[in-house]
N, C-alpha and C positions, 0 to 999 in steps of 0.2 A: 504494500500500500504506500509506504514512504517513497519507494522508487517511482511509482506511477505519479504521485503528487509532485515529486521533484522534476520529473520529465515534463509534466504539464506546465509547471511554472517556468521551466527552461524554455519551452516553446513560446510561451506568452512573452517572456522578456526578450527573447531573440527576435520575435516578430515585431514587437514594439520598437526595439532598437533599430531594426532595418527600416521600419517606416519613418523613423526620424530623419533618415537620409533620403528618402524617396517621396515623401508625401507633401513636401512644401510647407510643413508646419512651422519651420523657422520664420517664415515671413509673417505668420499669424501670432507668434509667441508674445510679442509685446502687447498686442491687442487683447489676448487672453488674460494676461496679467493685469492690464488696465481695467478690463471688465470685472475681474475678481476684486480689484481694489475699489471700484465704484459701488459694488454690491456689499462690501464689508462694512461692519460697524466702525465708528470713529476710533475706538480703542485699538483697532488693528491697522490703522492708516500708516503708522511708521513701518510696520512689517512689509506692507505692500508697496509703499513708497521706495523702500530700499530695493526691492526686487524689480520694480518698474524702472528705477534708475539703472540697475545693472543690465536689464534687458534692452534698454534704450539704445545702447551702443554695442552690445555684446550678444545679441540674440543668437547669432550663428555659433559663437564659441560655446555658449551655454547648451544649445541644442546638440552640437557635435559631441560635447563632453558627456551629456546625458545619454546620447545614442551609443557612444563607445562603451560606457559603463553598462548599459542595458544589454548590449551584444555580449560583453564579457560575462555578465551574470548569466545570461541564457546559455552560453557555451559551457560555463562552469557547472551549471545545474544539469545540462544534458549529458555531459561527459563525466560528471562526478568528481571533478577536481576542485580544490579550494571550497569545499561545501560549506564549511563554517563561515568563511568570508562571504560566500554567495548568499547564505541565509541572512546574515546580519546586514550585508550590503543591500539586499533586496528590501528588507524592512526599512532601513534608513532612507533609501531612494523612494520607496512608496510613500513614506511620511512626507518627504520633501515635495514630491509631486502633488500630494493631497493638500499640502499647506501653501503652495504658491499658485500654480495655474488653476487648480481646482478650488482655490479659495476656502479651504477647510470644509469643503462640501457645500458651501454657499447657502446655508439656511437663512440668510439675511435678506433675501429678496422679499418683495411685497407678499404678505401672507405667511411668511416664515415665522416660526415660533419665537425668534429672538427679536422681532421688531417691536 
């Protein structure tokens, strides 16, 4: 069961990493961060301002770095090397993705429970 789960996660990370280089997402990254920033409550504005400033001039670098990390995580999980690193790295990267472009899940929009 662990092997099947590891392989599924490896395929997911590898696919997502490859899509970072082929989907054109890099051109939309700044807009995604700015949208998350505009929908976030005021107390999170510093967090999103920091990432919007980083993405403003460095979107390609950020997306390339994330893409490479995702490909490495996917390969590590698929082939079973650096598993502890891959597990921990996957958790950290997932939290970072959730916290920046996904805006902590975005429950802050109109009708959300935090408004």
